[in-house]
Backbone and ligand atoms as CSV (ligand in chain L), in Angstrom:
chain,resi,resn,atom,element,x,y,z
A,1,MET,N,N,-8.045,-49.804,0.845
A,1,MET,CA,C,-8.464,-49.219,-0.428
A,1,MET,C,C,-9.502,-48.140,-0.156
A,2,THR,N,N,-9.549,-47.151,-1.018
A,2,THR,CA,C,-10.513,-46.065,-0.862
A,2,THR,C,C,-11.006,-45.606,-2.238
A,3,THR,N,N,-12.015,-44.802,-2.219
A,3,THR,CA,C,-12.616,-44.331,-3.481
A,3,THR,C,C,-11.923,-43.069,-3.980
A,4,LEU,N,N,-12.114,-42.810,-5.248
A,4,LEU,CA,C,-11.586,-41.565,-5.824
A,4,LEU,C,C,-12.226,-40.356,-5.145
A,5,GLU,N,N,-13.518,-40.455,-4.845
A,5,GLU,CA,C,-14.208,-39.356,-4.179
A,5,GLU,C,C,-13.567,-39.061,-2.821
A,6,ALA,N,N,-13.251,-40.103,-2.068
A,6,ALA,CA,C,-12.627,-39.902,-0.755
A,6,ALA,C,C,-11.234,-39.291,-0.900
A,7,ILE,N,N,-10.495,-39.736,-1.912
A,7,ILE,CA,C,-9.151,-39.190,-2.148
A,7,ILE,C,C,-9.250,-37.702,-2.500
A,8,GLU,N,N,-10.165,-37.356,-3.421
A,8,GLU,CA,C,-10.317,-35.950,-3.821
A,8,GLU,C,C,-10.806,-35.089,-2.662
A,9,THR,N,N,-11.721,-35.616,-1.870
A,9,THR,CA,C,-12.241,-34.861,-0.731
A,9,THR,C,C,-11.130,-34.590,0.278
A,10,GLY,N,N,-10.338,-35.607,0.580
A,10,GLY,CA,C,-9.234,-35.439,1.520
A,10,GLY,C,C,-8.194,-34.465,1.001
A,11,THR,N,N,-7.871,-34.576,-0.282
A,11,THR,CA,C,-6.883,-33.670,-0.883
A,11,THR,C,C,-7.405,-32.243,-0.903
A,12,GLN,N,N,-8.685,-32.072,-1.244
A,12,GLN,CA,C,-9.281,-30.738,-1.271
A,12,GLN,C,C,-9.258,-30.107,0.119
A,13,THR,N,N,-9.607,-30.871,1.137
A,13,THR,CA,C,-9.604,-30.364,2.515
A,13,THR,C,C,-8.193,-29.956,2.931
A,14,LEU,N,N,-7.214,-30.781,2.604
A,14,LEU,CA,C,-5.820,-30.475,2.937
A,14,LEU,C,C,-5.370,-29.184,2.250
A,15,MET,N,N,-5.667,-29.056,0.958
A,15,MET,CA,C,-5.255,-27.860,0.220
A,15,MET,C,C,-5.960,-26.608,0.753
A,16,GLN,N,N,-7.230,-26.732,1.125
A,16,GLN,CA,C,-7.962,-25.611,1.706
A,16,GLN,C,C,-7.303,-25.159,3.005
A,17,ASN,N,N,-6.971,-26.118,3.863
A,17,ASN,CA,C,-6.362,-25.784,5.154
A,17,ASN,C,C,-4.988,-25.129,4.982
A,18,ILE,N,N,-4.191,-25.662,4.081
A,18,ILE,CA,C,-2.867,-25.087,3.828
A,18,ILE,C,C,-3.019,-23.678,3.245
A,19,GLY,N,N,-3.884,-23.518,2.264
A,19,GLY,CA,C,-4.102,-22.216,1.632
A,19,GLY,C,C,-4.626,-21.188,2.613
A,20,ARG,N,N,-5.552,-21.601,3.479
A,20,ARG,CA,C,-6.115,-20.673,4.463
A,20,ARG,C,C,-5.038,-20.205,5.424
A,21,ARG,N,N,-4.236,-21.129,5.923
A,21,ARG,CA,C,-3.203,-20.772,6.900
A,21,ARG,C,C,-2.136,-19.863,6.284
A,22,ILE,N,N,-1.682,-20.203,5.072
A,22,ILE,CA,C,-0.684,-19.361,4.394
A,22,ILE,C,C,-1.248,-17.958,4.166
A,23,THR,N,N,-2.512,-17.880,3.741
A,23,THR,CA,C,-3.145,-16.577,3.489
A,23,THR,C,C,-3.225,-15.753,4.767
A,24,GLU,N,N,-3.619,-16.392,5.886
A,24,GLU,CA,C,-3.711,-15.665,7.155
A,24,GLU,C,C,-2.346,-15.134,7.596
A,25,VAL,N,N,-1.308,-15.944,7.456
A,25,VAL,CA,C,0.043,-15.510,7.861
A,25,VAL,C,C,0.500,-14.337,6.995
A,26,LEU,N,N,0.293,-14.439,5.684
A,26,LEU,CA,C,0.721,-13.362,4.789
A,26,LEU,C,C,-0.101,-12.093,4.992
A,27,MET,N,N,-1.388,-12.234,5.316
A,27,MET,CA,C,-2.212,-11.057,5.611
A,27,MET,C,C,-1.677,-10.345,6.852
A,28,GLY,N,N,-1.302,-11.109,7.859
A,28,GLY,CA,C,-0.791,-10.533,9.093
A,28,GLY,C,C,0.555,-9.874,8.917
A,29,ALA,N,N,1.296,-10.285,7.888
A,29,ALA,CA,C,2.636,-9.741,7.663
A,29,ALA,C,C,2.616,-8.433,6.886
A,30,GLN,N,N,1.480,-8.039,6.346
A,30,GLN,CA,C,1.401,-6.819,5.537
A,30,GLN,C,C,1.183,-5.620,6.451
A,31,VAL,N,N,2.271,-5.057,6.931
A,31,VAL,CA,C,2.206,-3.942,7.876
A,31,VAL,C,C,2.479,-2.644,7.138
A,32,PRO,N,N,1.574,-1.680,7.253
A,32,PRO,CA,C,1.812,-0.384,6.603
A,32,PRO,C,C,3.064,0.286,7.153
A,33,GLU,N,N,3.783,1.017,6.292
A,33,GLU,CA,C,4.993,1.710,6.732
A,33,GLU,C,C,4.670,2.848,7.691
A,34,ALA,N,N,3.560,3.512,7.462
A,34,ALA,CA,C,3.157,4.620,8.329
A,34,ALA,C,C,1.803,4.295,8.957
A,35,VAL,N,N,1.532,4.944,10.079
A,35,VAL,CA,C,0.249,4.736,10.755
A,35,VAL,C,C,-0.895,5.172,9.865
A,36,GLY,N,N,-0.695,6.228,9.135
A,36,GLY,CA,C,-1.739,6.692,8.245
A,36,GLY,C,C,-2.393,7.957,8.740
A,37,VAL,N,N,-3.119,8.566,7.843
A,37,VAL,CA,C,-3.828,9.798,8.165
A,37,VAL,C,C,-5.296,9.639,7.795
A,38,CYS,N,N,-6.106,10.470,8.404
A,38,CYS,CA,C,-7.538,10.488,8.127
A,38,CYS,C,C,-7.760,10.867,6.660
A,39,ARG,N,N,-8.651,10.159,5.999
A,39,ARG,CA,C,-8.926,10.451,4.590
A,39,ARG,C,C,-9.662,11.778,4.418
A,40,GLU,N,N,-10.342,12.232,5.476
A,40,GLU,CA,C,-11.137,13.455,5.374
A,40,GLU,C,C,-10.357,14.706,5.766
A,41,CYS,N,N,-9.637,14.648,6.929
A,41,CYS,CA,C,-8.958,15.860,7.421
A,41,CYS,C,C,-7.432,15.727,7.428
A,42,GLU,N,N,-6.914,14.549,7.086
A,42,GLU,CA,C,-5.482,14.272,7.014
A,42,GLU,C,C,-4.765,14.376,8.355
A,43,SER,N,N,-5.507,14.340,9.463
A,43,SER,CA,C,-4.874,14.270,10.786
A,43,SER,C,C,-4.289,12.878,10.972
A,44,PRO,N,N,-3.144,12.767,11.676
A,44,PRO,CA,C,-2.609,11.428,11.961
A,44,PRO,C,C,-3.625,10.614,12.768
A,45,LEU,N,N,-3.816,9.378,12.371
A,45,LEU,CA,C,-4.762,8.510,13.077
A,45,LEU,C,C,-4.189,8.101,14.426
A,46,ARG,N,N,-5.075,7.878,15.386
A,46,ARG,CA,C,-4.674,7.454,16.732
A,46,ARG,C,C,-5.038,5.980,16.908
A,47,GLN,N,N,-4.066,5.190,17.352
A,47,GLN,CA,C,-4.309,3.756,17.536
A,47,GLN,C,C,-5.137,3.520,18.790
A,48,VAL,N,N,-6.218,2.750,18.654
A,48,VAL,CA,C,-7.061,2.439,19.802
A,48,VAL,C,C,-7.057,0.953,20.134
A,49,ASP,N,N,-6.569,0.134,19.215
A,49,ASP,CA,C,-6.543,-1.314,19.452
A,49,ASP,C,C,-5.413,-1.903,18.617
A,50,LEU,N,N,-4.512,-2.613,19.255
A,50,LEU,CA,C,-3.379,-3.196,18.530
A,50,LEU,C,C,-3.767,-4.475,17.797
A,51,HIS,N,N,-4.763,-5.191,18.303
A,51,HIS,CA,C,-5.139,-6.480,17.721
A,51,HIS,C,C,-6.652,-6.579,17.526
A,52,ARG,N,N,-7.215,-5.738,16.692
A,52,ARG,CA,C,-8.654,-5.810,16.417
A,52,ARG,C,C,-8.911,-7.013,15.500
A,53,SER,N,N,-9.773,-7.930,15.951
A,53,SER,CA,C,-10.057,-9.156,15.205
A,53,SER,C,C,-10.919,-8.879,13.982
A,54,ARG,N,N,-10.714,-9.703,12.974
A,54,ARG,CA,C,-11.473,-9.571,11.739
A,54,ARG,C,C,-11.586,-10.937,11.071
A,55,SER,N,N,-12.700,-11.205,10.452
A,55,SER,CA,C,-12.895,-12.428,9.678
A,55,SER,C,C,-13.362,-12.048,8.283
A,56,ILE,N,N,-12.921,-12.825,7.321
A,56,ILE,CA,C,-13.333,-12.611,5.942
A,56,ILE,C,C,-13.337,-13.979,5.261
A,57,THR,N,N,-14.232,-14.159,4.326
A,57,THR,CA,C,-14.306,-15.423,3.597
A,57,THR,C,C,-13.604,-15.264,2.258
A,58,GLY,N,N,-12.687,-16.182,1.988
A,58,GLY,CA,C,-11.941,-16.163,0.732
A,58,GLY,C,C,-11.997,-17.506,0.054
A,59,ILE,N,N,-11.180,-17.682,-0.966
A,59,ILE,CA,C,-11.242,-18.924,-1.745
A,59,ILE,C,C,-10.740,-20.138,-0.966
A,60,PHE,N,N,-10.039,-19.933,0.146
A,60,PHE,CA,C,-9.581,-21.054,0.973
A,60,PHE,C,C,-10.396,-21.195,2.250
A,61,GLY,N,N,-11.515,-20.491,2.352
A,61,GLY,CA,C,-12.361,-20.599,3.542
A,61,GLY,C,C,-12.411,-19.294,4.309
A,62,ASP,N,N,-12.630,-19.410,5.619
A,62,ASP,CA,C,-12.729,-18.228,6.472
A,62,ASP,C,C,-11.360,-17.886,7.044
A,63,TYR,N,N,-10.931,-16.634,6.832
A,63,TYR,CA,C,-9.650,-16.161,7.350
A,63,TYR,C,C,-9.911,-15.350,8.614
A,64,ASP,N,N,-9.174,-15.652,9.660
A,64,ASP,CA,C,-9.253,-14.895,10.904
A,64,ASP,C,C,-7.878,-14.303,11.184
A,65,TRP,N,N,-7.843,-13.005,11.454
A,65,TRP,CA,C,-6.578,-12.371,11.804
A,65,TRP,C,C,-6.892,-11.119,12.595
A,66,SER,N,N,-5.850,-10.514,13.143
A,66,SER,CA,C,-6.041,-9.266,13.875
A,66,SER,C,C,-5.025,-8.261,13.374
A,67,ARG,N,N,-5.392,-6.998,13.490
A,67,ARG,CA,C,-4.529,-5.931,12.990
A,67,ARG,C,C,-4.793,-4.661,13.785
A,68,PRO,N,N,-3.844,-3.707,13.747
A,68,PRO,CA,C,-4.043,-2.445,14.464
A,68,PRO,C,C,-5.274,-1.707,13.939
A,69,TYR,N,N,-5.950,-1.036,14.842
A,69,TYR,CA,C,-7.172,-0.315,14.503
A,69,TYR,C,C,-7.036,1.133,14.954
A,70,MET,N,N,-7.364,2.067,14.087
A,70,MET,CA,C,-7.121,3.489,14.343
A,70,MET,C,C,-8.417,4.299,14.247
A,71,VAL,N,N,-8.386,5.479,14.891
A,71,VAL,CA,C,-9.499,6.425,14.754
A,71,VAL,C,C,-8.935,7.799,14.442
A,72,CYS,N,N,-9.747,8.618,13.802
A,72,CYS,CA,C,-9.398,10.023,13.574
A,72,CYS,C,C,-9.630,10.764,14.892
A,73,PRO,N,N,-8.658,11.553,15.374
A,73,PRO,CA,C,-8.849,12.282,16.636
A,73,PRO,C,C,-9.915,13.374,16.520
A,74,LYS,N,N,-10.321,13.723,15.301
A,74,LYS,CA,C,-11.348,14.750,15.104
A,74,LYS,C,C,-12.720,14.135,14.825
A,75,GLY,N,N,-12.824,12.829,14.980
A,75,GLY,CA,C,-14.130,12.172,14.893
A,75,GLY,C,C,-14.623,11.824,13.501
A,76,HIS,N,N,-13.729,11.683,12.556
A,76,HIS,CA,C,-14.146,11.354,11.193
A,76,HIS,C,C,-14.203,9.852,10.934
A,77,GLY,N,N,-14.190,9.074,11.959
A,77,GLY,CA,C,-14.339,7.636,11.752
A,77,GLY,C,C,-13.079,6.860,12.069
A,78,SER,N,N,-13.091,5.617,11.673
A,78,SER,CA,C,-12.004,4.707,12.019
A,78,SER,C,C,-11.613,3.876,10.809
A,79,GLU,N,N,-10.461,3.262,10.941
A,79,GLU,CA,C,-10.031,2.332,9.903
A,79,GLU,C,C,-8.859,1.501,10.414
A,80,ALA,N,N,-8.608,0.410,9.722
A,80,ALA,CA,C,-7.435,-0.421,9.961
A,80,ALA,C,C,-6.532,-0.235,8.740
A,81,PRO,N,N,-5.409,0.498,8.891
A,81,PRO,CA,C,-4.552,0.764,7.731
A,81,PRO,C,C,-4.104,-0.502,6.995
A,82,GLN,N,N,-3.986,-1.599,7.732
A,82,GLN,CA,C,-3.588,-2.861,7.088
A,82,GLN,C,C,-4.627,-3.287,6.042
A,83,ASP,N,N,-5.893,-2.986,6.296
A,83,ASP,CA,C,-6.943,-3.320,5.330
A,83,ASP,C,C,-6.731,-2.567,4.023
A,84,ARG,N,N,-6.269,-1.306,4.157
A,84,ARG,CA,C,-6.022,-0.495,2.961
A,84,ARG,C,C,-4.862,-1.083,2.160
A,85,VAL,N,N,-3.807,-1.525,2.860
A,85,VAL,CA,C,-2.658,-2.138,2.185
A,85,VAL,C,C,-3.094,-3.401,1.443
A,86,LEU,N,N,-3.939,-4.191,2.097
A,86,LEU,CA,C,-4.391,-5.456,1.500
A,86,LEU,C,C,-5.411,-5.248,0.379
A,87,LYS,N,N,-5.968,-4.035,0.298
A,87,LYS,CA,C,-7.069,-3.769,-0.634
A,87,LYS,C,C,-8.164,-4.810,-0.427
A,88,ARG,N,N,-8.478,-5.007,0.845
A,88,ARG,CA,C,-9.409,-6.040,1.266
A,88,ARG,C,C,-10.834,-5.763,0.817
A,89,GLY,N,N,-11.178,-4.488,0.692
A,89,GLY,CA,C,-12.543,-4.149,0.337
A,89,GLY,C,C,-13.408,-4.030,1.573
A,90,ALA,N,N,-14.634,-3.579,1.368
A,90,ALA,CA,C,-15.506,-3.277,2.494
A,90,ALA,C,C,-16.343,-4.466,2.948
A,91,GLY,N,N,-16.469,-5.490,2.141
A,91,GLY,CA,C,-17.374,-6.589,2.455
A,91,GLY,C,C,-16.736,-7.697,3.268
A,92,GLN,N,N,-17.459,-8.770,3.387
A,92,GLN,CA,C,-17.016,-9.938,4.145
A,92,GLN,C,C,-16.398,-11.006,3.245
A,93,VAL,N,N,-16.255,-10.695,1.957
A,93,VAL,CA,C,-15.739,-11.649,0.977
A,93,VAL,C,C,-14.464,-11.075,0.371
A,94,SER,N,N,-13.447,-11.918,0.180
A,94,SER,CA,C,-12.189,-11.446,-0.405
A,94,SER,C,C,-12.429,-11.019,-1.858
A,95,PRO,N,N,-11.591,-10.106,-2.364
A,95,PRO,CA,C,-11.761,-9.678,-3.754
A,95,PRO,C,C,-11.708,-10.843,-4.752
A,96,LYS,N,N,-10.832,-11.813,-4.514
A,96,LYS,CA,C,-10.712,-12.963,-5.423
A,96,LYS,C,C,-11.984,-13.806,-5.419
A,97,LEU,N,N,-12.506,-14.086,-4.232
A,97,LEU,CA,C,-13.748,-14.870,-4.148
A,97,LEU,C,C,-14.900,-14.076,-4.752
A,98,ALA,N,N,-14.936,-12.765,-4.519
A,98,ALA,CA,C,-15.997,-11.938,-5.084
A,98,ALA,C,C,-15.988,-11.999,-6.611
A,99,ALA,N,N,-14.793,-11.999,-7.204
A,99,ALA,CA,C,-14.700,-12.077,-8.675
A,99,ALA,C,C,-15.203,-13.420,-9.185
A,100,ILE,N,N,-14.892,-14.475,-8.465
A,100,ILE,CA,C,-15.361,-15.810,-8.857
A,100,ILE,C,C,-16.884,-15.889,-8.745
A,101,LEU,N,N,-17.416,-15.353,-7.651
A,101,LEU,CA,C,-18.861,-15.391,-7.446
A,101,LEU,C,C,-19.607,-14.563,-8.492
A,102,ALA,N,N,-18.974,-13.470,-8.957
A,102,ALA,CA,C,-19.630,-12.605,-9.937
A,102,ALA,C,C,-19.788,-13.301,-11.291
A,103,ARG,N,N,-18.895,-14.251,-11.576
A,103,ARG,CA,C,-19.006,-14.993,-12.834
A,103,ARG,C,C,-20.194,-15.914,-12.771
L,1,ZN,ZN,ZN,-10.323,13.276,10.381
C-alpha cells in the first residue's frame, strides 16, 4: 500500500521524464530547409560546428540537445538556424515556461 502523495509524485516524475524526452527528440528533428543567411549582410552562413550543445529549461525540466552552429563569414556574429525555426528565444527558459512564470 502507498499514499496518494507517493502515487502523485511518482506519476508526476514519470510524466516529466516522458515529456522531456519527447520534447528533446522533436526539437532535434526540426531541421531548417536552408542553412540560412546573416541577418545583417545576408551572406550565406558558414557551419563551424555540427553538434553545438545547448540546454534550456522548459515545462518538463531541462532539455539538452545539439544542433548545427553557424557564423557569418564577414564577422557579424553567429547563430544556430534551428533555434530560429523553434522560436526558442534568447533566454534559458522555453517560451511556454516563460509565459507560465509571467502569470
Ligand atoms: Zn554578415
